[in-house]
N, CA and C of each residue as an Amber inpcrd file, in Angstrom:
protein
   621
  23.0660000  31.3830000-116.0570000  23.0290000  31.2980000-114.4930000
  24.4770000  31.7640000-113.7770000  24.2020000  32.3230000-112.7280000
  25.4820000  33.0480000-112.2290000  26.4700000  32.2170000-111.4440000
  27.7700000  32.4030000-111.9770000  28.9770000  31.4020000-111.5170000
  29.2170000  31.6290000-109.9420000  28.8700000  30.6740000-109.4190000
  29.1960000  30.9060000-107.5860000  30.6590000  30.5850000-107.3800000
  31.4870000  29.8450000-107.8760000  32.9350000  29.4840000-107.7920000
  33.8090000  29.6980000-109.0980000  34.6370000  30.6810000-109.3160000
  35.2350000  30.7970000-110.5560000  36.1750000  29.8790000-110.8300000
  36.6410000  28.6230000-109.7430000  37.6310000  27.6500000-109.9240000
  36.8940000  26.5390000-109.2900000  36.5550000  25.9270000-110.2400000
  35.5020000  24.5090000-109.4860000  35.9930000  23.0510000-110.1320000
  36.5200000  21.9110000-109.1980000  36.7270000  21.0080000-109.8190000
  35.9940000  19.8080000-109.6480000  35.8330000  19.2560000-110.6520000
  34.8270000  17.8020000-110.3870000  35.6510000  16.7550000-110.6810000
  34.8500000  15.9420000-109.9020000  36.0710000  14.5910000-109.7220000
  35.1950000  13.2750000-109.7800000  35.8290000  12.3980000-110.7460000
  34.6610000  11.0900000-111.0490000  35.7070000  10.2140000-110.6360000
  34.8860000   9.3220000-109.8150000  35.6930000   8.4100000-108.6940000
  35.4850000   7.0480000-109.1890000  36.4480000   6.3200000-109.2800000
  36.5690000   4.7230000-109.3500000  37.4370000   4.1370000-108.3530000
  37.3600000   2.9630000-108.8180000  38.1890000   2.1840000-107.2340000
  39.5010000   2.3840000-107.5580000  40.2700000   2.3850000-108.8520000
  41.7000000   2.3140000-108.9660000  41.8380000   3.7240000-109.4610000
  41.2350000   4.5980000-109.8490000  41.6980000   6.0340000-110.7620000
  40.7310000   6.8720000-110.4310000  40.9910000   8.2820000-110.3760000
  40.0980000   9.2540000-110.4920000  40.2940000  10.1680000-111.6090000
  39.3730000  10.8280000-112.2700000  39.6570000  11.6790000-113.2950000
  39.1570000  13.0250000-112.6380000  40.0640000  14.1300000-112.9750000
  39.5660000  15.3770000-112.3110000  39.6270000  16.4980000-113.2290000
  38.7800000  17.4320000-113.3010000  38.4500000  18.5090000-114.2740000
  38.3470000  20.0550000-113.3950000  39.4400000  20.8900000-113.6600000
  39.3900000  21.9680000-113.1450000  38.5630000  22.8300000-114.1310000
  37.6730000  23.7930000-113.7880000  36.8820000  24.6460000-114.7440000
  37.2470000  25.9450000-113.8540000  38.0140000  26.6100000-114.8220000
  38.4780000  28.1490000-114.6320000  37.5470000  29.0340000-115.3240000
  36.4840000  29.5650000-114.6030000  35.6060000  30.4200000-115.0090000
  36.0520000  32.2580000-114.8820000  37.2420000  32.2210000-114.6910000
  37.6330000  33.6320000-114.1460000  37.3500000  34.5820000-115.6160000
  37.7400000  33.8930000-116.7590000  37.4270000  34.5500000-117.7990000
  36.0130000  34.2270000-118.6850000  36.0300000  35.3060000-119.4070000
  34.3890000  35.0420000-120.2770000  34.5610000  33.2210000-120.8650000
  35.3880000  32.8710000-121.2370000  35.3700000  31.9260000-121.7760000
  36.2000000  30.9070000-120.9660000  35.3680000  29.6720000-120.6570000
  35.6440000  28.8470000-119.3790000  36.8860000  27.8760000-119.8020000
  37.8250000  27.6580000-119.0870000  39.1490000  26.8120000-119.6480000
  39.0860000  25.7390000-118.7890000  39.1240000  24.7160000-119.2490000
  39.3500000  23.2200000-118.3700000  40.6540000  22.3610000-118.4060000
  41.2530000  22.0710000-117.0790000  42.2670000  21.4310000-117.0940000
  41.8160000  20.0750000-116.7290000  42.3430000  18.9480000-117.2920000
  41.7650000  17.6000000-117.0520000  43.0660000  16.6910000-116.5870000
  42.9130000  15.9940000-115.7930000  43.9770000  15.2210000-115.2260000
  43.6520000  13.7420000-114.5720000  44.1520000  12.6340000-114.6460000
  43.6190000  11.2300000-114.2830000  45.0110000  11.0310000-112.9230000
  44.5570000  10.4100000-112.0360000  45.3020000  10.1390000-111.0310000
  44.8740000   8.8200000-110.6330000  45.7770000   7.9810000-109.8810000
  45.9120000   6.6380000-109.2510000  44.7500000   7.0070000-108.0120000
  44.2500000   5.8190000-107.3190000  44.0480000   5.8550000-106.1500000
  44.7130000   5.8280000-104.7450000  45.9250000   5.0950000-105.4330000
  47.0060000   4.9480000-104.1380000  47.2610000   6.4160000-103.7620000
  47.9230000   6.0270000-102.1240000  47.5170000   7.6260000-101.2920000
  48.9100000   8.4750000-102.0570000  49.9080000   7.9800000-102.4800000
  50.8260000   8.9980000-102.9120000  50.2230000   9.5360000-104.2030000
  49.5320000   8.8670000-104.9620000  49.0100000   9.9200000-106.1630000
  47.7930000  10.4680000-105.5860000  47.0660000  10.1830000-104.5610000
  45.8190000  11.1320000-104.1570000  46.4210000  12.3420000-103.6730000
  47.7770000  12.3170000-103.0900000  48.3110000  13.6820000-102.4840000
  49.0240000  14.0380000-103.6370000  49.3010000  13.6450000-104.7400000
  49.8980000  14.5200000-106.1300000  48.2110000  15.2100000-106.4790000
  47.3620000  14.7060000-106.5030000  45.9780000  15.3920000-106.8730000
  45.6550000  16.4510000-105.5620000  46.1140000  16.2540000-104.8850000
  45.8710000  17.6520000-103.6770000  46.7000000  18.5170000-103.9130000
  47.9640000  18.2380000-104.5030000  48.9930000  19.3280000-104.7320000
  48.5560000  19.9850000-105.8900000  48.1410000  19.0010000-106.8220000
  47.9230000  19.8060000-108.0620000  46.7680000  20.7630000-107.9740000
  45.7260000  20.3890000-107.3820000  44.7210000  21.4190000-106.8260000
  45.2260000  22.3830000-105.9860000  46.1210000  22.5790000-105.1760000
  46.8420000  23.8210000-104.5470000  47.4700000  24.6110000-105.7760000
  48.2540000  23.8320000-106.6490000  49.2370000  24.7120000-107.4480000
  48.1300000  25.3100000-108.4810000  47.1670000  24.8180000-108.6480000
  46.0830000  25.3850000-109.2110000  45.0150000  26.5880000-108.6240000
  45.4360000  26.7580000-107.5300000  44.3470000  27.7550000-106.4500000
  43.2000000  27.2080000-106.5710000  42.5550000  26.0230000-106.8620000
  41.2350000  25.4210000-106.7460000  40.9100000  25.1120000-105.3930000
  40.2230000  25.6840000-104.3810000  39.7000000  25.4240000-103.2430000
  38.2910000  24.9100000-103.3910000  37.5920000  24.5110000-104.4100000
  36.3110000  23.8880000-104.5380000  36.1900000  22.9200000-105.4150000
  35.9850000  21.6290000-104.5660000  35.8750000  20.1380000-105.1880000
  34.5660000  19.6360000-105.2050000  34.1600000  19.1260000-106.0200000
  33.0840000  18.2790000-105.9750000  33.4870000  16.7220000-106.2700000
  32.5280000  15.8010000-105.6740000  32.7160000  14.3540000-106.2560000
  31.3910000  13.6050000-106.0200000  31.2900000  12.5550000-106.8080000
  30.0520000  11.7070000-106.5800000  30.3410000  10.8450000-105.4300000
  29.5610000  10.5350000-104.5180000  29.4540000   9.4920000-103.2320000
  29.4490000   8.3020000-104.1320000  30.3000000   7.5870000-104.9250000
  30.3800000   6.2100000-105.2470000  30.8040000   5.1120000-104.1200000
  30.0910000   4.4790000-103.6800000  30.1370000   3.4850000-102.8390000
  31.2580000   3.9630000-101.7560000  32.1780000   3.3750000-101.2580000
  33.0130000   4.0330000-100.1450000  34.4530000   4.3470000-101.0010000
  34.4850000   4.2950000-102.4310000  35.6190000   4.6980000-103.2170000
  36.0440000   6.1970000-103.0050000  35.0290000   7.1080000-102.5850000
  35.1740000   8.1780000-102.6350000  36.0940000   8.6850000-101.2430000
  35.8780000   7.7540000-100.2150000  36.2190000   8.1450000 -99.0950000
  37.7900000   8.5010000 -98.7180000  38.4860000   7.7520000 -99.5610000
  40.3250000   8.0200000 -99.3450000  40.5140000   9.2700000-100.1670000
  39.3270000   9.5900000-101.0820000  39.6720000  10.8590000-102.1770000
  39.6640000  12.0920000-100.8580000  38.2220000  11.6700000-100.2520000
  37.8360000  12.9280000 -99.5580000  39.0220000  13.1440000 -98.2600000
  39.4470000  11.8790000 -97.5620000  40.1210000  12.0450000 -96.5410000
  41.7690000  12.6720000 -97.1570000  42.0330000  12.2820000 -98.3020000
  43.2780000  12.9220000 -98.7790000  43.2260000  14.5760000 -98.7690000
  41.7890000  15.0310000 -99.3030000  41.5460000  16.3100000 -99.1760000
  41.3460000  17.3040000 -98.0310000  40.6520000  16.5840000 -97.0900000
  40.2100000  17.0870000 -95.7700000  41.3940000  17.7980000 -95.1860000
  41.2160000  19.1310000 -94.5190000  42.3190000  19.6630000 -93.7780000
  43.0140000  20.4910000 -94.9470000  42.8830000  20.3300000 -95.9630000
  44.0300000  20.8970000 -97.0880000  43.2280000  21.7930000 -98.1380000
  41.8350000  21.6110000 -98.5180000  40.8500000  22.1510000 -99.3600000
  39.9180000  22.5110000 -98.7820000  39.5990000  23.6090000 -98.6670000
  38.6690000  24.1270000 -97.9570000  37.1900000  24.0970000 -98.1490000
  36.9080000  23.5550000 -99.2190000  35.4610000  23.2020000 -99.7870000
  35.2830000  22.1160000-100.4750000  35.2380000  21.0220000 -99.7830000
  34.8420000  19.4950000-100.3500000  33.6970000  19.1650000-100.1730000
  33.0960000  18.9420000-101.4740000  31.5450000  18.4110000-101.4440000
  31.3670000  16.9810000-102.1430000  30.7220000  16.6920000-101.5410000
  30.3280000  14.7880000-101.7020000  28.9150000  14.8160000-102.1310000
  28.4040000  14.5100000-103.1950000  27.2420000  14.7520000-103.8340000
  26.5930000  13.4450000-104.0060000  25.1740000  13.5960000-103.9280000
  24.3100000  12.2590000-104.0330000  24.1640000  11.7810000-105.5780000
  24.3260000  10.9660000-106.1040000  24.7100000  10.6520000-107.4110000
  23.2990000  11.2600000-108.5100000  22.2170000  11.3330000-107.6050000
  21.1690000  11.7310000-108.3480000  21.2090000  13.5210000-108.9360000
  22.0570000  13.8490000-107.9270000  22.3430000  15.6220000-108.3940000
  23.1320000  16.0240000-109.4260000  24.0260000  14.9830000-109.8840000
  25.0690000  15.1330000-110.3820000  25.0590000  13.8370000-111.6520000
  24.2130000  13.3710000-112.1060000  23.5090000  12.3710000-113.0840000
  23.7020000  12.8130000-114.3430000  24.7260000  12.0980000-115.2120000
  24.9640000  12.9530000-116.4750000  23.8820000  12.2800000-117.6170000
  23.8080000  13.0630000-118.5570000  22.9030000  12.9580000-119.4580000
  23.2000000  11.7060000-120.2200000  22.0360000  10.7940000-120.4140000
  22.1220000   9.6100000-121.1840000  22.9590000   9.5480000-122.7690000
  23.6890000   8.8270000-122.7220000  24.4900000   8.9290000-123.9500000
  26.0630000   9.8430000-124.3160000  26.1870000  10.6100000-123.0480000
  26.9500000  11.2980000-122.8880000  28.0910000  10.9420000-122.0880000
  27.7470000   9.7010000-121.6820000  28.7120000   9.3270000-120.6570000
  30.0230000   8.8570000-120.6860000  31.1700000   9.6180000-120.2940000
  32.6800000   8.7000000-120.1320000  33.1870000   9.4300000-118.9950000
  34.6800000   8.9950000-118.5000000  35.0770000   9.4090000-117.4780000
  35.5120000  10.8100000-117.4900000  35.8330000  11.7250000-118.7850000
  36.1000000  13.0700000-118.8740000  35.0010000  13.5040000-118.8690000
  33.9320000  13.3430000-119.5520000  32.7510000  14.2870000-119.6980000
  31.8850000  14.1540000-118.1300000  32.0570000  12.7420000-117.4630000
  31.4970000  12.8100000-116.2450000  32.0410000  14.0730000-115.1570000
  33.4220000  14.0890000-115.1710000  34.0600000  15.0980000-114.2560000
  33.8710000  16.5350000-114.7160000  33.7940000  16.4090000-115.9740000
  33.4460000  17.9620000-116.7480000  32.2100000  18.2710000-116.0170000
  31.1980000  17.5760000-116.6510000  29.6700000  17.7420000-115.9760000
  29.3930000  17.9880000-114.2640000  30.2230000  17.3110000-113.8930000
  30.1960000  17.7270000-112.4010000  30.9340000  19.1570000-112.2490000
  31.8770000  19.5790000-112.6230000  32.5800000  20.9670000-112.3540000
  31.9630000  21.8060000-112.9270000  31.1120000  21.9040000-114.0330000
  29.9670000  22.8280000-114.3470000  28.8440000  23.2270000-113.7450000
  28.4060000  21.7340000-113.1970000  27.1650000  21.9880000-112.0750000
  27.6810000  22.7020000-110.8100000  28.5870000  22.1080000-110.2580000
  28.9350000  22.7080000-109.1130000  29.6890000  23.9390000-108.8100000
  29.8190000  24.6020000-110.1130000  30.7240000  26.2980000-110.2410000
  29.4930000  27.2270000-110.5360000  28.2000000  26.7210000-110.5870000
  27.0600000  27.4750000-110.7190000  26.0620000  27.1650000-109.2250000
  26.8250000  26.5290000-108.1960000  26.3980000  26.2270000-106.8400000
  25.0380000  25.6870000-107.0580000  24.6900000  24.5980000-107.8370000
  23.2890000  24.0260000-107.6670000  23.6320000  22.6490000-107.2080000
  24.6660000  22.4520000-106.7570000  24.7970000  20.7510000-106.2860000
  24.7100000  20.4940000-104.8920000  23.6780000  20.0750000-103.8880000
  23.5970000  19.6310000-102.8640000  24.7570000  18.8680000-102.2180000
  25.2250000  19.2870000-101.2610000  26.0970000  18.7080000-100.3600000
  25.7250000  17.5800000 -99.3960000  25.9450000  16.2090000 -99.4590000
  25.8940000  15.3690000 -98.6520000  26.5300000  15.6790000 -97.3440000
  25.7800000  15.2840000 -96.0990000  26.4860000  15.5980000 -94.8090000
  27.7190000  14.4690000 -94.4180000  28.9480000  15.0740000 -94.1030000
  29.8100000  14.2360000 -93.9620000  30.5180000  14.8770000 -92.4100000
  30.4580000  13.9840000 -91.7700000  30.5100000  13.9780000 -90.2210000
  32.0360000  14.4080000 -89.8250000  32.3850000  14.9120000 -88.8210000
  33.9590000  15.4170000 -88.7990000  34.3790000  14.3710000 -88.5840000
  35.8160000  14.2890000 -88.7320000  37.0680000  13.0840000 -88.6490000
  36.7020000  12.1440000 -87.3350000  36.5700000  12.6380000 -86.2570000
  36.3980000  12.0330000 -84.9530000  35.4540000  11.1530000 -84.9060000
  34.2770000  11.8530000 -85.4730000  32.8440000  11.3560000 -85.3050000
  33.0560000  10.0130000 -86.5560000  33.8050000  10.1520000 -87.3920000
  33.9470000   9.1760000 -88.4980000  34.6960000   7.9340000 -87.9350000
  35.4110000   7.9880000 -87.4980000  36.2580000   7.3840000 -86.5480000
  35.6970000   6.4310000 -85.5010000  34.8780000   7.0230000 -84.8380000
  33.8240000   6.5180000 -83.6810000  33.1780000   5.4000000 -84.2690000
  32.5010000   6.2720000 -85.4140000  31.3180000   5.4680000 -86.0710000
  32.0370000   3.9040000 -86.3900000  33.1640000   4.2950000 -87.2360000
  33.6120000   2.9670000 -87.5960000  34.0470000   1.7440000 -86.4380000
  34.5580000   2.5900000 -85.2500000  34.7000000   1.4480000 -84.3610000
  33.5770000   0.7710000 -83.6190000  32.3070000   1.6560000 -83.6810000
  31.2550000   1.0980000 -83.0970000  30.5830000   0.1630000 -83.9630000
  30.9350000   0.5530000 -85.2390000  29.8180000  -0.3480000 -86.2220000
  30.8770000  -1.8490000 -86.2130000  32.2850000  -1.8930000 -85.9760000
  32.9740000  -3.0650000 -85.7510000  32.4150000  -3.7730000 -84.6300000
  32.5340000  -3.2970000 -83.5050000  32.0420000  -3.7120000 -82.5860000
  30.8120000  -4.6400000 -82.4920000  29.9030000  -3.7140000 -82.8440000
  28.4880000  -4.0610000 -82.9600000  28.3640000  -5.7070000 -84.0650000
  29.3610000  -5.5380000 -85.1270000  29.3910000  -6.5680000 -85.8530000
  30.4540000  -7.8790000 -85.1690000  31.0600000  -7.6520000 -84.4830000
  31.9720000  -8.6480000 -83.5810000  30.5590000  -9.1830000 -82.6990000
  30.1150000  -8.1240000 -81.9440000  29.1060000  -8.8290000 -80.8560000
  27.8250000  -9.6190000 -81.6480000  27.3760000  -9.1170000 -82.4930000
  26.4040000 -10.0770000 -83.5230000  27.0640000 -11.2080000 -83.9480000
  28.4190000 -11.6540000 -84.3130000  28.9380000 -12.5250000 -84.7860000
  29.0390000 -13.8030000 -83.4990000  29.6510000 -12.8330000 -82.3600000
  29.5640000 -13.9800000 -81.3530000  28.3980000 -14.3350000 -80.6300000
  27.5640000 -13.6780000 -80.7370000  25.9030000 -14.1930000 -80.5920000
  25.7300000 -15.2760000 -81.7140000  25.8800000 -15.0360000 -82.7200000
  25.7160000 -15.8630000 -83.6640000  26.4390000 -17.6670000 -83.6080000
  27.6780000 -17.1390000 -83.1870000  28.4910000 -18.5980000 -82.8660000
  28.1600000 -19.5190000 -81.4100000  27.9270000 -18.6390000 -80.7740000
  27.1030000 -19.2290000 -79.1950000  26.1850000 -19.7240000 -79.8320000
  25.0490000 -19.2140000 -80.5150000  23.7940000 -20.0110000 -80.9980000
  23.9450000 -21.3380000 -81.7790000  25.1910000 -21.1250000 -82.6390000
  25.4740000 -22.6410000 -83.3380000  26.4160000 -23.4490000 -82.2980000
  26.9000000 -23.2940000 -81.5420000  27.5810000 -23.6690000 -80.6040000
  26.5830000 -24.5250000 -79.6240000  25.4060000 -23.8870000 -79.2250000
  24.4530000 -24.4610000 -78.5770000  23.3240000 -25.4350000 -78.9660000
  23.4330000 -25.2510000 -80.7160000  22.5840000 -26.3290000 -81.4550000
  23.6330000 -27.4050000 -81.3940000  24.7320000 -27.6470000 -81.7740000
  25.9420000 -28.5320000 -81.7550000  25.6720000 -29.3540000 -80.5080000
  25.6430000 -28.7550000 -79.3530000  25.3500000 -29.8820000 -78.1330000
  23.9820000 -30.0350000 -78.1560000  22.9100000 -29.7120000 -78.6370000
  21.6030000 -30.0740000 -78.8190000  21.6030000 -31.2000000 -79.6410000
  22.0260000 -31.1990000 -81.0780000  22.0970000 -32.1430000 -81.7730000
  22.8610000 -33.4720000 -81.3050000  23.9310000 -33.1290000 -80.4890000
  24.8590000 -34.2310000 -79.7110000  23.8850000 -34.6630000 -78.6850000
  22.9760000 -34.6520000 -78.1630000  22.5500000 -35.1330000 -77.0780000
  22.9070000 -34.9810000 -75.8790000  23.6990000 -33.7410000 -75.8150000
  24.2810000 -33.0500000 -74.5920000  23.5410000 -31.7280000 -73.9920000
  22.3310000 -32.2610000 -73.4370000  21.3890000 -30.9690000 -72.9880000
  21.8490000 -30.2210000 -71.7940000  23.2320000 -29.7540000 -71.8500000
  23.4510000 -29.0370000 -70.9950000  22.6170000 -27.8930000 -70.6690000
  22.2880000 -27.1020000 -71.6370000  21.3750000 -25.9890000 -71.4200000
  20.0040000 -26.2290000 -70.8120000  19.6670000 -27.4520000 -70.3910000
  18.8600000 -27.7930000 -69.5090000  18.6950000 -27.7180000 -68.1220000
  20.0460000 -27.6060000 -67.6900000  20.5580000 -27.7710000 -66.5210000
  21.3010000 -26.4830000 -66.1340000  22.2710000 -25.8510000 -66.9610000
  22.9260000 -24.9060000 -66.5590000  22.1150000 -23.6340000 -67.0200000
  22.1560000 -22.4750000 -66.1030000  21.7000000 -21.4020000 -67.1610000
  22.5430000 -20.7640000 -67.9420000  23.9750000 -21.3120000 -67.7490000
  24.8970000 -20.4130000 -68.7650000  25.8270000 -21.6930000 -69.2230000
  25.5600000 -21.8080000 -70.5110000  26.4890000 -23.1150000 -71.0330000
  28.0490000 -22.7790000 -71.4290000  27.9730000 -21.5720000 -71.0780000
  29.6010000 -21.1320000 -71.2680000  30.3200000 -20.4140000 -70.0890000
  29.2890000 -20.9420000 -69.0080000  29.9360000 -20.7700000 -67.5800000
  31.1700000 -21.9430000 -67.5860000  31.8770000 -21.6870000 -66.2800000
  33.0730000 -22.6950000 -65.6930000  32.5520000 -24.0390000 -65.7740000
  31.4830000 -24.2650000 -64.9690000  30.8300000 -25.5270000 -64.9370000
  30.5340000 -26.3290000 -65.9120000  29.7370000 -25.4970000 -67.0560000
  29.3460000 -26.3840000 -68.2280000  30.4100000 -26.5600000 -68.9570000
  31.4900000 -25.4890000 -69.0710000  32.7740000 -25.8020000 -70.0640000
  33.5410000 -26.8100000 -69.2760000  33.4380000 -27.0850000 -67.9320000
  34.2020000 -28.1450000 -67.3890000  33.6880000 -29.5970000 -67.7910000
  32.5000000 -29.5070000 -67.7180000  32.0700000 -30.7830000 -68.2840000
  32.1010000 -31.0820000 -70.0510000  32.3620000 -29.9170000 -70.6530000
  32.2840000 -30.2230000 -72.3050000  33.8340000 -30.6390000 -72.4420000
  34.7840000 -30.0470000 -71.7580000  36.2960000 -30.1060000 -71.8760000
  36.4490000 -31.5640000 -71.6250000  35.8200000 -32.4530000 -70.3860000
  35.9360000 -33.5690000 -70.1490000  35.2600000 -34.5760000 -71.0750000
  34.2560000 -34.1690000 -71.9540000  33.8480000 -35.2450000 -72.7070000
  34.5630000 -35.0330000 -73.8400000  35.1000000 -33.9050000 -74.2890000
  36.0190000 -33.6130000 -75.5630000  37.2870000 -34.4880000 -75.2700000
  37.6520000 -34.0660000 -74.3210000  39.0950000 -34.6630000 -73.9430000
  39.3940000 -36.2920000 -73.7570000  38.3830000 -37.1730000 -73.5530000
  38.3290000 -38.4050000 -73.0610000  37.1780000 -39.2930000 -73.8100000
  37.2030000 -39.8560000 -74.7350000  36.1610000 -41.0740000 -75.2790000
  35.2630000 -41.5760000 -74.2820000  36.1560000 -42.1130000 -73.1850000
  35.8550000 -43.4290000 -72.0180000  35.9610000 -42.5770000 -70.9390000
  35.1420000 -41.2440000 -70.8030000  34.8700000 -40.5790000 -69.8130000
  33.8000000 -41.3650000 -68.9060000  33.7770000 -41.4370000 -67.5530000
  32.4410000 -41.8350000 -66.4950000  31.6860000 -40.6250000 -66.1620000
  30.5940000 -40.9520000 -65.3300000  29.8880000 -39.9860000 -64.4530000
  30.9370000 -39.0980000 -63.6980000  32.0260000 -40.1880000 -62.7320000
  32.6420000 -39.6200000 -62.0520000  34.0280000 -38.7970000 -62.5290000
  34.1480000 -38.8000000 -63.6320000  35.3450000 -37.8370000 -64.0750000
  34.7480000 -36.8650000 -64.4400000  33.4300000 -36.4610000 -64.7190000
  32.5700000 -35.1880000 -64.9140000  32.4660000 -34.5230000 -63.5160000
  32.2130000 -35.2860000 -62.7030000  31.8760000 -34.6940000 -61.0510000
  33.3910000 -34.0530000 -60.6820000  34.0090000 -34.9450000 -61.0390000
  35.6110000 -34.7530000 -60.3600000  35.9300000 -33.3840000 -60.8900000
  35.7910000 -33.3690000 -62.5690000  36.0330000 -31.7120000 -63.1480000
  35.2560000 -30.9710000 -62.5760000  34.1870000 -30.9440000 -62.1260000
  33.1570000 -30.1310000 -61.6640000  33.6110000 -29.6080000 -60.4030000
  34.2320000 -30.5950000 -59.4840000  34.8500000 -29.9770000 -57.9770000
  35.8100000 -29.2280000 -58.0690000  36.1880000 -29.1490000 -59.3020000
  37.4500000 -27.9560000 -59.2750000  37.0640000 -26.5510000 -59.1350000
  35.5580000 -26.7630000 -59.9940000  35.0440000 -25.4280000 -60.5160000
  33.9930000 -24.7960000 -59.6620000  33.6420000 -25.7920000 -58.7940000
  32.2890000 -25.4500000 -58.1910000  32.3440000 -25.6170000 -56.6720000
  32.1640000 -24.6290000 -55.7730000  32.0180000 -24.6150000 -54.2790000
  30.4360000 -25.8080000 -54.3730000  29.4620000 -25.5550000 -54.7080000
  28.3740000 -26.1070000 -54.2560000  28.2160000 -27.3500000 -55.1020000
  27.3210000 -28.3520000 -54.2450000  27.0990000 -29.5950000 -55.1220000
  25.7980000 -29.5990000 -55.7620000  25.9220000 -30.3750000 -56.4670000
  24.6370000 -30.5160000 -57.5140000  24.4880000 -31.9830000 -57.9330000
  23.3070000 -32.1280000 -58.3820000  23.1990000 -33.5860000 -58.8860000
  23.4890000 -33.7920000 -60.6470000  23.9920000 -34.8680000 -61.0090000
  24.4060000 -34.8350000 -62.1990000  23.9690000 -35.9400000 -62.6620000
  22.9790000 -36.7370000 -62.0110000  22.2290000 -37.8890000 -62.4370000
  21.6290000 -37.9950000 -64.0820000  21.3960000 -36.4650000 -64.2050000
  20.6460000 -36.2910000 -65.7080000  21.5030000 -37.0590000 -66.7420000
  22.8060000 -37.1400000 -66.3860000  23.6230000 -37.5130000 -67.7380000
  23.7620000 -38.9930000 -67.9360000
C-alpha cells in the first residue's frame, strides 16, 4: 500500500502516561522513534516539542475515554494534523498487545491513510458544550432536590403543596421557616409571618 504520510506518530494513551512512536518512512526501510511521556501538562508540552523537533506534523491517537483530551489540547494549534481514531479502527491483533506495540501499530496504520478520523469540534464549541452540559446537570440536580424537599414536607404532614402553587415562593417559605425556627409555633405566628410577605389575605385554617 502507498505511504500517505512519510512521518507519522502513533500515540497509545493511558491515564498517567502516553507512549509515542514516530514512524519515518522517508527511506526504503522505516525507522521508528519511541518515547514515553507523563500526562502532566509540562510533559505533554515536551511531547509536543519532541514532535516538532522531529518534523512530525501527523499524529494519531485512540479515543480512550477522556484521557485523550489533554493530549489533543496540547497538540492543537501546534501540530497541523491530529487524528483521534475510534478504537475499532486501530485495534491491535490479539496476543500482540503492549504499549510500544500499540503505538507502533497505530503509526503503521496511520501512515497508510487508512485510519478514519473522529469528528472533533473547534475549541470554542468544545468549551460551549462543556458549559451547556454542566448547566443541564445543575438544572437536573436542582429539580431532583426540589422533589426531595417536597417529599419531605409530604412525609412530615405539611401539605403546603395543596395550598400553594409554588412551595418555594416567599409565602410558603415563610411558613416553613416559622415551623423550623420554633417548635412551639401557633397559627397566629404563621399568619404574622405571612403578613410580612403577602399583600393579600388568605384562609390558613387548613393547618
